[in-house]
C-alpha positions as CSV (number, residue, x, y, z in Angstrom):
1,M,52.5,26.4,-29.9
2,L,52.5,27.4,-33.8
3,A,52.5,24.1,-35.2
4,E,50.1,24.6,-37.5
5,I,51.7,27.6,-38.9
6,K,54.7,26.1,-38.4
7,G,54.4,22.9,-40.6
8,L,55.3,20.7,-37.8
9,N,52.9,18.8,-36.0
10,E,52.4,15.7,-33.7
11,E,50.7,13.2,-34.8
12,C,47.9,12.5,-32.0
13,G,47.2,11.5,-28.0
14,V,46.1,8.9,-26.2
15,F,44.2,8.4,-23.6
16,A,42.8,5.4,-20.8
17,V,41.4,4.4,-18.1
18,W,40.4,0.6,-16.8
19,G,38.4,0.7,-13.3
20,H,36.2,3.9,-12.7
21,K,32.4,4.6,-12.2
22,D,33.2,8.1,-14.3
23,A,35.2,6.5,-17.2
24,A,34.2,8.6,-19.9
25,Q,34.5,11.9,-18.2
26,I,37.6,11.3,-16.4
27,T,38.6,10.1,-20.6
28,Y,37.3,13.7,-21.4
29,Y,39.3,15.3,-19.3
30,G,42.7,14.0,-19.8
31,L,42.2,14.8,-23.3
32,H,41.7,18.0,-23.2
33,S,44.9,18.4,-21.4
34,L,46.6,16.9,-23.9
35,Q,44.9,18.8,-26.8
36,H,48.3,20.6,-27.6
37,R,49.0,16.9,-29.8
38,G,46.1,17.2,-32.0
39,Q,43.1,19.8,-32.6
40,E,41.4,18.2,-35.9
41,G,39.5,15.6,-33.7
42,A,38.6,13.7,-31.1
43,G,36.7,10.7,-29.6
44,I,36.2,8.6,-26.6
45,I,34.8,4.8,-26.4
46,V,34.1,3.3,-22.9
47,T,32.8,-0.3,-21.9
48,D,30.1,-1.5,-19.5
49,G,31.4,-5.2,-19.1
50,E,28.8,-5.6,-22.4
51,K,28.8,-3.5,-24.7
52,L,30.9,-0.6,-26.5
53,T,29.7,2.8,-26.8
54,A,31.7,5.5,-28.5
55,H,31.1,9.4,-28.8
56,K,33.8,11.6,-31.5
57,G,34.0,14.2,-34.2
58,L,35.6,16.5,-36.0
59,G,37.0,19.6,-33.9
60,L,38.8,20.5,-30.8
61,V,37.5,18.2,-27.6
62,N,35.3,20.8,-25.9
63,E,33.8,21.0,-29.3
64,V,32.8,17.3,-29.6
65,F,31.7,17.0,-26.3
66,A,28.3,18.4,-24.9
67,S,27.5,17.3,-21.2
68,K,24.6,15.7,-22.9
69,D,26.9,13.3,-24.5
70,F,28.4,11.5,-21.3
71,E,24.5,10.0,-20.6
72,T,25.2,7.8,-22.9
73,L,29.0,7.0,-21.8
74,Y,28.8,5.6,-19.1
75,G,30.9,2.4,-18.3
76,K,33.9,1.3,-15.7
77,A,36.9,2.2,-18.6
78,A,37.3,3.6,-21.6
79,I,39.8,5.0,-24.5
80,G,40.3,8.7,-25.7
81,H,42.0,9.9,-28.7
82,V,42.9,13.2,-29.8
83,R,44.3,13.5,-33.1
84,Y,46.5,16.2,-36.0
85,A,45.1,15.1,-39.6
86,T,47.7,14.8,-42.2
87,A,47.3,14.7,-45.7
88,G,44.6,12.8,-47.2
89,G,43.8,11.6,-43.7
90,G,41.0,13.7,-42.9
91,G,37.0,13.2,-42.5
92,L,35.3,11.3,-39.6
93,A,36.0,8.0,-40.5
94,N,39.7,8.3,-39.1
95,V,38.5,10.1,-35.6
96,Q,39.9,7.6,-33.3
97,P,39.8,5.6,-31.7
98,L,38.2,3.2,-34.1
99,L,35.8,0.9,-33.4
100,F,35.3,-2.9,-35.1
101,R,31.7,-5.3,-34.3
102,S,31.7,-8.6,-34.7
103,Q,29.9,-11.4,-33.9
104,T,31.3,-12.5,-30.9
105,S,33.4,-9.3,-29.3
106,S,34.1,-5.9,-30.7
107,L,37.1,-4.1,-30.4
108,A,38.5,-0.5,-30.4
109,I,41.5,1.3,-30.9
110,A,43.7,3.9,-30.4
111,H,46.6,5.5,-31.5
112,N,49.7,7.6,-31.8
113,G,53.0,7.0,-34.1
114,N,53.5,6.0,-37.5
115,L,53.6,2.2,-39.0
116,V,56.4,2.1,-42.0
117,N,55.1,-0.7,-43.3
118,A,51.4,0.0,-43.3
119,N,51.0,0.1,-46.7
120,Q,52.6,-3.6,-47.6
121,L,50.5,-4.6,-44.4
122,K,47.2,-3.4,-46.3
123,H,48.2,-5.1,-49.6
124,Q,48.6,-8.1,-48.5
125,L,45.2,-8.0,-46.0
126,E,43.7,-6.8,-48.8
127,S,44.4,-9.7,-50.9
128,M,43.1,-12.2,-48.2
129,G,39.6,-10.6,-48.5
130,S,40.4,-7.2,-46.0
131,I,37.9,-4.4,-46.5
132,F,39.5,-1.5,-44.7
133,Q,37.2,1.4,-44.0
134,S,39.5,4.3,-43.1
135,T,42.9,5.4,-44.5
136,S,44.4,5.4,-40.9
137,D,47.2,2.9,-40.6
138,T,45.7,2.1,-37.0
139,E,43.1,-0.7,-38.9
140,V,46.0,-2.1,-40.0
141,L,46.0,-4.1,-35.9
142,A,42.2,-4.1,-36.3
143,H,42.5,-7.1,-39.1
144,L,45.7,-8.3,-38.4
145,I,44.1,-9.5,-34.6
146,K,41.0,-10.9,-36.2
147,R,42.9,-13.1,-39.0
148,S,45.4,-14.3,-35.8
149,T,44.5,-17.7,-35.4
150,Y,45.6,-18.0,-31.3
151,P,42.6,-18.8,-29.1
152,R,43.8,-15.4,-26.8
153,L,42.8,-12.1,-27.1
154,E,46.5,-11.4,-25.4
155,D,48.4,-13.4,-28.2
156,K,46.6,-12.7,-31.1
157,M,47.3,-8.7,-30.0
158,M,50.9,-9.9,-29.8
159,N,51.0,-11.8,-32.7
160,S,49.6,-8.9,-34.8
161,L,52.2,-7.2,-33.2
162,T,55.5,-8.6,-33.8
163,M,53.9,-7.9,-38.2
164,I,54.0,-4.4,-37.8
165,K,56.3,-1.7,-38.1
166,G,57.4,1.8,-36.8
167,A,56.3,4.2,-34.3
168,Y,53.4,2.9,-32.3
169,A,51.7,3.5,-28.5
170,F,47.9,1.4,-28.7
171,V,45.6,1.8,-26.2
172,V,42.8,-1.1,-27.0
173,L,39.3,-1.8,-25.6
174,T,37.3,-4.3,-25.9
175,E,34.2,-5.3,-23.2
176,D,36.1,-7.1,-20.8
177,K,39.5,-5.8,-21.3
178,L,42.0,-3.1,-21.9
179,M,45.4,-3.9,-24.1
180,V,48.2,-0.7,-23.9
181,A,51.1,-1.4,-26.2
182,L,54.1,-0.1,-26.8
183,D,56.6,-0.3,-30.1
184,P,59.8,-2.0,-29.1
185,N,62.0,1.5,-30.0
186,G,60.0,3.4,-27.4
187,L,59.5,6.7,-30.0
188,R,56.0,7.4,-28.6
189,P,55.7,8.7,-24.5
190,L,53.3,6.8,-23.1
191,S,52.5,6.2,-19.3
192,L,50.7,4.3,-16.6
193,G,49.1,5.5,-13.5
194,K,46.9,5.3,-10.9
195,L,43.4,7.3,-9.7
196,G,42.7,5.7,-6.8
197,D,41.9,1.7,-7.4
198,A,41.7,2.8,-11.0
199,Y,44.7,2.4,-13.4
200,V,45.1,5.2,-16.2
201,V,47.2,5.6,-19.7
202,A,48.5,8.5,-21.0
203,S,50.6,9.8,-23.7
204,E,51.9,12.6,-21.4
205,T,52.3,12.9,-17.7
206,C,50.5,16.3,-17.6
207,A,47.2,13.9,-18.6
208,F,47.9,12.2,-14.4
209,D,48.1,15.5,-12.9
210,V,44.8,17.2,-14.6
211,V,42.7,14.0,-13.5
212,G,43.9,13.8,-9.6
213,A,46.2,10.4,-10.6
214,K,49.4,9.5,-9.6
215,F,51.6,8.2,-12.0
216,E,53.8,4.8,-11.5
217,R,56.0,4.0,-14.5
218,E,56.5,4.2,-18.6
219,V,55.5,2.0,-20.4
220,K,58.2,0.1,-21.4
221,P,59.6,-0.2,-25.2
222,G,57.9,-3.8,-26.5
223,E,55.7,-4.0,-23.5
224,L,51.9,-5.3,-23.6
225,I,49.9,-4.7,-20.4
226,V,46.9,-6.2,-19.7
227,I,44.0,-4.5,-17.3
228,D,40.8,-6.3,-16.5
229,D,39.1,-7.3,-13.6
230,E,41.4,-10.1,-12.5
231,G,43.7,-7.0,-11.8
232,I,47.2,-5.5,-14.3
233,R,49.8,-8.0,-15.9
234,S,53.3,-7.3,-18.3
235,E,53.9,-9.2,-20.6
236,V,56.3,-9.1,-23.8
237,F,56.1,-8.8,-27.3
238,A,59.1,-7.9,-28.7
239,Q,62.4,-7.6,-26.9
240,S,63.6,-4.4,-27.2
241,S,66.7,-3.0,-29.9
242,G,67.3,0.3,-27.7
243,R,65.0,2.9,-26.8
244,A,65.0,5.6,-29.6
245,I,62.6,7.8,-28.6
246,C,61.6,10.9,-30.2
247,S,63.5,14.2,-29.3
248,M,61.0,17.1,-30.7
249,E,58.9,15.6,-27.8
250,Y,61.9,17.5,-25.6
251,I,62.4,19.8,-27.8
252,Y,58.6,20.7,-28.5
253,F,56.2,18.3,-28.8
254,A,55.3,17.2,-24.7
255,R,53.9,20.3,-22.5
256,P,56.3,22.0,-20.2
257,D,54.6,20.2,-17.4
258,S,55.2,16.5,-18.5
259,N,57.5,14.3,-17.9
260,V,58.9,12.1,-20.3
261,D,60.9,9.3,-19.5
262,E,60.8,10.3,-16.1
263,I,62.8,14.0,-17.3
264,N,61.2,17.2,-16.6
265,V,60.4,18.1,-20.3
266,H,60.4,22.0,-19.2
267,K,63.4,21.4,-17.1
268,A,65.0,19.6,-20.4
269,R,64.5,22.8,-22.5
270,K,66.5,24.9,-20.3
271,N,69.1,23.0,-20.6
272,L,68.8,23.1,-24.0
273,G,68.9,26.8,-23.6
274,K,71.7,26.8,-22.0
275,Q,73.9,24.3,-24.2
276,L,73.2,27.2,-26.6
277,A,74.1,29.9,-24.6
278,L,77.3,27.8,-24.7
279,Q,77.6,26.7,-28.4
280,A,76.5,30.3,-29.8
281,P,77.0,33.4,-27.1
282,I,76.0,37.0,-28.9
283,E,76.2,40.5,-27.3
284,A,72.6,41.5,-27.1
285,D,70.3,43.7,-24.3
286,V,67.4,41.6,-24.3
287,V,66.1,37.7,-25.1
288,T,63.2,36.9,-26.3
289,G,61.4,33.0,-26.9
290,V,58.7,32.4,-28.7
291,P,56.3,31.6,-27.4
292,D,54.8,28.4,-26.0
293,S,57.2,25.8,-26.6
294,S,60.7,28.2,-26.7
295,I,60.4,29.5,-23.8
296,S,61.6,27.3,-21.6
297,A,65.2,27.2,-23.6
298,A,64.9,31.5,-23.4
299,I,65.2,31.1,-19.9
300,G,67.7,28.6,-19.6
301,Y,69.6,30.5,-22.4
302,A,69.0,34.1,-20.8
303,E,70.3,32.8,-17.4
304,Q,73.6,31.1,-18.8
305,T,74.4,34.5,-20.7
306,G,73.5,36.8,-18.2
307,I,71.1,38.8,-20.6
308,P,67.8,39.5,-19.8
309,Y,64.8,37.9,-20.3
310,E,62.0,39.7,-20.9
311,L,58.4,39.0,-23.1
312,G,59.5,40.4,-26.9
313,L,56.4,38.3,-28.4
314,I,53.1,37.7,-26.8
315,K,50.7,35.1,-28.6
316,N,47.2,36.2,-28.6
317,R,45.2,32.7,-27.1
318,Y,42.1,33.8,-28.9
319,V,42.6,33.1,-32.6
320,G,40.1,30.4,-33.7
321,R,42.1,28.0,-36.0
322,T,39.6,27.9,-38.8
323,F,42.0,30.8,-40.9
324,I,44.6,27.6,-40.9
325,Q,45.5,27.2,-44.5
326,P,48.8,24.9,-45.7
327,S,49.3,28.2,-47.9
328,Q,52.2,29.6,-47.4
329,E,50.5,33.6,-47.9
330,L,47.8,32.3,-45.5
331,R,50.6,30.8,-43.2
332,E,52.1,33.9,-42.6
333,Q,48.8,35.5,-42.4
334,G,48.7,32.8,-39.7
335,V,51.8,34.5,-38.5
336,K,50.5,37.4,-38.0
337,M,46.8,36.9,-35.9
338,K,49.6,34.4,-33.3
339,L,52.2,36.8,-32.6
340,S,52.6,40.0,-32.3
341,A,56.2,42.0,-31.1
342,V,56.1,44.0,-27.8
343,R,57.1,47.3,-29.3
344,G,58.4,48.8,-25.6
345,V,60.5,45.8,-25.1
346,V,62.1,45.7,-28.5
347,E,62.3,49.1,-29.7
348,G,65.8,50.2,-29.1
349,K,66.7,47.0,-28.5
350,R,69.6,43.9,-29.3
351,V,67.3,40.9,-29.4
352,V,68.2,37.6,-29.2
353,M,65.1,36.1,-30.9
354,I,64.7,31.6,-29.5
355,D,62.9,29.4,-31.4
356,D,63.1,25.6,-30.8
357,S,63.3,24.2,-34.9
358,I,62.9,25.3,-38.0
359,V,61.1,23.4,-40.6
360,R,60.1,26.0,-44.1
361,G,61.6,29.1,-42.5
362,T,58.7,31.1,-43.5
363,T,57.4,31.4,-39.7
364,S,60.7,32.5,-38.5
365,R,61.3,35.1,-41.7
366,R,57.7,36.8,-40.7
367,I,58.8,37.2,-37.2
368,V,61.8,38.2,-37.5
369,R,60.6,41.2,-39.7
370,M,57.9,41.6,-37.0
371,L,60.7,42.5,-34.3
372,R,62.5,45.3,-36.9
373,E,59.1,46.9,-37.6
374,A,58.5,46.7,-34.0
375,G,62.1,48.3,-33.7
376,A,64.8,46.1,-32.7
377,T,68.0,47.7,-33.9
378,E,70.0,43.6,-34.3
379,V,67.9,40.4,-34.4
380,H,70.1,37.5,-33.5
381,V,67.9,34.0,-34.3
382,R,68.9,31.4,-32.1
383,I,67.2,27.5,-32.6
384,S,67.7,25.4,-29.6
385,S,68.0,22.2,-31.9
386,P,69.5,20.8,-34.8
387,P,69.1,21.7,-38.2
388,I,66.0,19.8,-39.4
389,T,67.4,17.7,-42.5
390,N,65.5,14.9,-42.5
391,P,61.4,14.1,-42.9
392,C,60.4,11.7,-39.9
393,F,58.3,8.4,-41.0
394,Y,56.7,7.8,-36.7
395,G,54.3,9.9,-36.8
396,I,55.3,13.9,-36.8
397,D,53.8,15.5,-39.6
398,T,57.2,16.8,-41.1
399,S,58.0,17.9,-44.6
400,T,58.7,16.0,-47.4
401,K,63.2,16.7,-47.0
402,E,62.5,18.9,-49.8
403,E,61.0,21.4,-48.7
404,L,62.4,21.5,-45.1
405,I,64.8,24.6,-45.3
406,A,67.8,23.3,-43.6
407,S,68.1,19.9,-45.8
408,S,68.8,22.2,-48.8
409,H,70.1,25.3,-47.7
410,S,73.6,26.1,-45.6
411,I,73.2,28.7,-42.5
412,E,74.6,31.2,-43.7
413,E,71.5,31.2,-46.6
414,M,69.0,30.8,-44.3
415,R,70.0,33.8,-41.9
416,E,70.1,35.6,-45.4
417,M,66.2,34.4,-46.4
418,M,65.3,35.8,-42.7
419,G,66.9,38.6,-42.8
420,A,68.5,38.2,-39.1
421,D,71.8,39.7,-37.9
422,S,72.7,36.1,-37.0
423,L,71.6,33.0,-37.1
424,E,72.8,29.2,-35.0
425,F,71.4,26.0,-34.1
426,L,72.4,23.5,-31.6
427,S,74.3,21.0,-32.5
428,V,73.7,17.3,-31.9
429,E,75.9,16.4,-28.7
430,G,74.4,20.0,-26.9
431,M,71.1,18.5,-27.6
432,L,72.3,15.3,-26.1
433,E,73.5,16.9,-23.2
434,G,70.7,19.3,-22.7
435,I,68.2,16.8,-22.4
436,G,70.2,15.1,-20.1
437,R,69.1,11.3,-20.9
438,S,71.5,8.3,-19.7
439,N,72.5,5.8,-21.6
440,E,75.0,4.4,-23.4
441,D,73.8,4.5,-26.5
442,T,75.4,7.0,-28.8
443,N,72.0,8.9,-29.0
444,C,71.1,8.6,-25.6
445,G,68.3,6.3,-26.3
446,Q,66.6,8.8,-28.5
447,C,65.8,9.8,-31.8
448,V,67.5,11.7,-33.9
449,A,66.7,11.1,-37.2
450,C,64.9,13.6,-38.6
451,F,68.2,16.0,-37.4
452,T,70.9,12.8,-38.8
453,G,69.4,10.7,-41.5
454,S,70.0,7.5,-39.3
455,Y,66.7,6.1,-38.4
456,P,66.5,3.7,-35.8
457,T,64.0,1.1,-38.3
458,E,64.1,-0.4,-41.7
459,I,62.2,2.8,-44.3
460,Y,60.4,0.7,-46.3
461,P,58.9,2.1,-49.7
462,H,56.2,3.7,-49.9
463,T,56.7,5.0,-46.4
464,M,56.2,9.1,-47.5
465,H,52.7,8.5,-49.7
466,P,49.5,9.7,-48.8
467,H,47.8,7.3,-45.5
468,D,46.6,9.0,-42.5
469,K,49.7,8.5,-40.2
470,C,48.2,9.1,-36.4
């Protein structure tokens, strides 16, 4: 994916296992399969029934963990996290899982999503004496749990979850218990699986395939799952107001081999390409997709139109990540290092370039230029999602509204800026049809806020002020 170049980044992935003698090692492999959801840091916390042991660091999973680290990470259960840092949210203190110790017990938390009322809750908690050790909104949950007066930990957890708003997939570990919770709108993906007698939880089902686990079911919106030595039980902490799973999971973020809400991501993206071909056909010689997330849509577009699909763009998989910087100049240089056009495929050809989304437009402009320099006679850009005109408040690092090119420019203006011969986006209706979720709701149980500006939750003041979102 070109997430680090395009300014569109997922906000972390979580993994957990209960009841396996190699819990930390299983979690390591689970996190490795979720690496696409965050590359800035990773961590694992394990319990042996008496104490929690942590190891975390900055970098990729295989950079953070070495074989010797697992000599101390032994126990029957573990939670893990990969993260993408937003502005102001870097540093080791914000790498999850976060660990909190007290005189009576310890608590570890990993989180995917963003709490839209985090700042309000932080102000309230600080006025009551709480001291925050990180800038992560995840820490809010730990303070709420600690202040809850309910006797059972499960009740403390459920009481705290009713106070927070936004998108969250939480995995929480104590010495003797694993708790899993999904927000009432189900904005982020979260699934439950089995590995022999052990239970496994992951942001994406591809992690189950990697560790050899069997998918059991999706975690339900507003559900708290508690797993301990006595077994597994489910409680409802909030009535679901209707599923609103992030549409970008299908379009861009999730791995093609994952199933999100029991829909295969590759098939969904392929259908998006077919819908795009029905809505925006064009006479051309070859269809190519921007690696990696747009390949499935490009195949669908090619199949529907009958235009041959070709590898017109190649991704360099051996480029390090240290060169990536937020400036536009280095972002465009990053495109050069990440992608190259195949002259033998595109030279003298009318090319349809399929991409999944446009954020700032800088990447698309560079790719169009790259194809022309490789000899393409025409470059027609087709986007397998609607224009992104509104920022996301639920854990995806989209730019502010002012930086989103589609919020202030017409399609024709964007076409001129990127130098394409034509530019077309998929409609919201076509997107919903392509993904194929069956739901009576107008939006088919998906969040479409970044396309329409209609948010499934209340948006609080200062939601977009810099703080770490995971």
